N, C-alpha and C positions, 0 to 999 in steps of 0.2 A: 618577879619583878625582872630577873634575870635572864628568865625567857622571852619576857618584852624585848629588852635590850639586844638578847642575841639576835631575833628575828626583824629588829629594827636595824642592824649592821647588815644583816643579809640583805635586807632590803634595799640598803642605800646601796650596796656593791653593785647588785644586778640593774637596779633603776638607774645608777651613773653608765651605764652599757646602754642601757635603752635610751638614754639621752644624750648618747652619741650618733646613734642612730635616728633619733627622733630630728635632731637638728640637721642632719642630712636632707632630710624630708623638707623640713620649714624652709630652708634655704633655698631650695629649688622651687618651692609653691610661693616662695614672697617675688620671686623673680616671673616664672615661667608659670604661675595661675592652674598650675596642675599637681597631681599627687604622682612623683617619680616610684612606680612602682616596680620598676626596675633595679633600685635601691638594692633590695635583698641580694640581687644576683651579683652586686658588687662586694657586699659583705662576705659573702658566701666564697668569691675569689679571693678576698683577703684573707680568710682564715688559710683555705691552700697555698696561698703564697708565703705565707708565715710557715706553713707546715713543711713545705718542701725546702724553704729555705735552711730550717732545720736539720732536716732529715739528708734530703738526696744531694744540696750542697755542704752541707756541714759548718754553714756560717753560725757565728755567735747569736744570741739572741739580738742583741741591740741591732746589729748587722741585718740580720731577718725582718726583725720589725720594721725596719727603715726599707727596706725591699717591698714589703706587703704594702706599707700605707703609699711608697711611690707607683707601686704597681696598679693599686686601686686608684688612683689619682689619674693615673693616664688612661684605665678603663673607660672612668665615668666620662672624661674628656671624648675619647674613642664616640661611646654612645652617643651623647650628645650631638657630635658630629654628624654620625650616621644615622641615627633615629629619630632625631629631633629638628634639628637646623633645617634640612628640607622642607620640613613641616611649619617651621617658623617664616621662612622664605616665602611660603605660600600663604601665610596666613591661615592657616587650616585650621578649623575649629576646636577647643580643647578637648572634645571628647577623644579626636583622631590622636592627640599626644597620649592619652590614656592608653587606648589601644595601642599604640607601638609601646609603650613602656611596658605593657603585660606582655607583649610577642618577645619583646627583648628578653626578659626575666625568665621566659620560658626556655628561650634560644639558649642562654647562656647555663642555665639548669643541665638541659638533657644535653648541650655540649659537654659539660665536664662528668655527667653519664657513661657517655659514650666514647670518651677519651682516658679518661682515670678510672672509674668506676662507680658502682651506687654504695660499696663499702663504707662504714664509718671508719675513720682513723685519729686513732690517739695522739696527743702531741707528746713528743719526748718529755719526761721530767726535768723541769726546769727551775722552777720555784720549790723550797722542801713543803711536805704538804702539814707538816705537824704547826698547830696555829698557834699563835701569839697570845698566852695565857695573862689575862689581867684580873685577878681575883677569879671568881666563878665564870667570867666571859671569856669566851674564846673568839679569838678574831683569825681568821683563815689568812694566809701571807698573801694569797692570791687574790682574796677579795678585797685587800687592804691597798692592795696595788693597782688593782683595777679602779677603784674608787680615786685614788690619787692623781694617777695618770688620766683619766677620764675628766677630772676636775680639773687639772693642770690644762688639756688639751681645750676644754670649753670657755676658760677663762681666758686664754692667750687669743682664741676665737673672739671674745667679746672686746678684748682690747684691740685685737687688728680691726674689727669692722666700726670701732667707736672713738678710734685715734688715728687712723691710716685714711690717707687720701684714695686709696682703693676700697677699704671700706664705707668710706662716704657714698662712692661711686655707687658700692652695692647698695645703700640705704635709698641714694636717690631714684636707683633703677627699681626698687621694689615698691617706692611710692607712686613713680609713674614713669614707664619705661618711655614711652613716646617723648614726654617734656624732657626728660634726661638726653635723649638724643638729640632733640633741637639745641638743649645746652653745652653741647659737644664731647658730652660723655659717650665712647665707643661700647655700646651695650651689647655688642657681639662677643668683645672681650671681657666684660662683666660676667657674662652667662659661661663663659669657660672657667674663669674664676671662681664661679660659683661652684660649677661642677667638681671644679678640680678640689674645693674645698670640701665639699660632701663626701667626695671620693676618698679623701684624704683620712675622714673621720670614719669612714665604712671600713678601712682597713685596718683602723685602731680598734675598732669594736670586731670586726673578724676575727683578730689574733686572740684578743682577750676571751672571747665567746668560744672559741676554738681550745683553748686552754682550758677553761672552765670544764669544759663538757666533751664532744668530739667534733671532728670535722666530717662533713657529708655535705652531697650534693643540694638537699631539702635546707640547709641551715639557714637558708635565706628567708624559711618562712616566718620566722622569729620577729621579722621587720614588721608583720602584721600585729606584734603589740606594739613596736616602737611608733607604726602609724597610728594604733588607740591612743596612745601616750600623746602624739601630736595633736589629735583633735581634742583630747581630753585639757591640755594645756592652751591649745588657743591654733590651728595652722597658722603658718605665718610668722607666726611670734615665737623668737628664741629662747627668751626667757620663760614663756609657757611653755616651750617644747621641752626644756629641762625642768620646770615643775612639774608638767604632766606625767613626765618619765619616772622621776622619784615617788611622787606618789602612787603611781600604778607598782614600780617595784616593791615601796613597803606594803601597798594592800594585799599585793600578790602573797607576799611572805608572810604575813600575819595570818591569811585565812587559810594557808597550808600550814602554819603551825598550830593555830587553834581549832580548825575544822579538819581539813583533809587536802592533800596534794590535790585530789580530784577536781575540787574546785577553784585552783589556780586558773585555769585558762577559763573557766566559767565566767568569773567574776569580773575579766577583762572587758569581757563581751559585754556584760552587762552595766559597766561602766559605762562603755561605747553608746549603748543604745539610752542608757539616761542623759550623757550629755547631750546627744543629738535630741531627746526629747525635751530637755529642760533649758540645755543652753547651747543650742546648735555652735555657737563661736568659741565654745570653750572658756576655760577660766580667764585667760589674759588677751584673747582675740578681739577683733573689730569685726564688726559688720561691714561687707565688702561684696561688688558686684563681679558676676563672670568669674566667680571660681568653681573648679569642677575638680 
């Protein structure tokens, strides 16, 4: 039982970070109707922003955290203006958006390799590594902070979308962009806001993932897991993205703990294939048209 609880807590921790990434995917998908594969590059930059804020500029962690999240929000907005807005203005097919997103992702990754280098960089020690012991159960301090901060960010996002006028505008635009524009909603501003929110969450995820592991140019590849989680929960559904992420994180850690860590990535792709065959809309997704 202790081993099960230990693996469960570890799964909730990594699942909460997956949720931050997956919600960014789902936010953009709900508005733009395509999967933003450049999201991984933004997460990678968030990890680097936090790292250099702590090391090069000598900032305290709170200031470096704000720098990273603000920086990734700005990067996400710039990406939208450069890579996607011209396509939106020309009413390009959704396939063009996906191609542009993949190109932006490769550009960011190779730009970092060319300027900073490919070598992994460890975050300086910020949080003590000694776990918090609760009986025979050991809770990692970083894992606990990751879970609490991630849960707090996701709760604030839900409150923002459900209780504010801007949040209502996002919901209306997600339901029907053209009708929202006819009703007086500035849909271009809504798109910018959605990318900014996704970029902010990407920064949070990037910093914590870099702290737990290391920072390297291909760290954005982990967003493939968050994409699987978003599909698992239902693309375009924020509660589905959170649920799919937590379930994926728990399943991965249980498989790694009881079978082998070599099966950890394999089980994620098995889940993806199974969902696409059995329930393509995911757990909480709805059947829609013209999605890519």
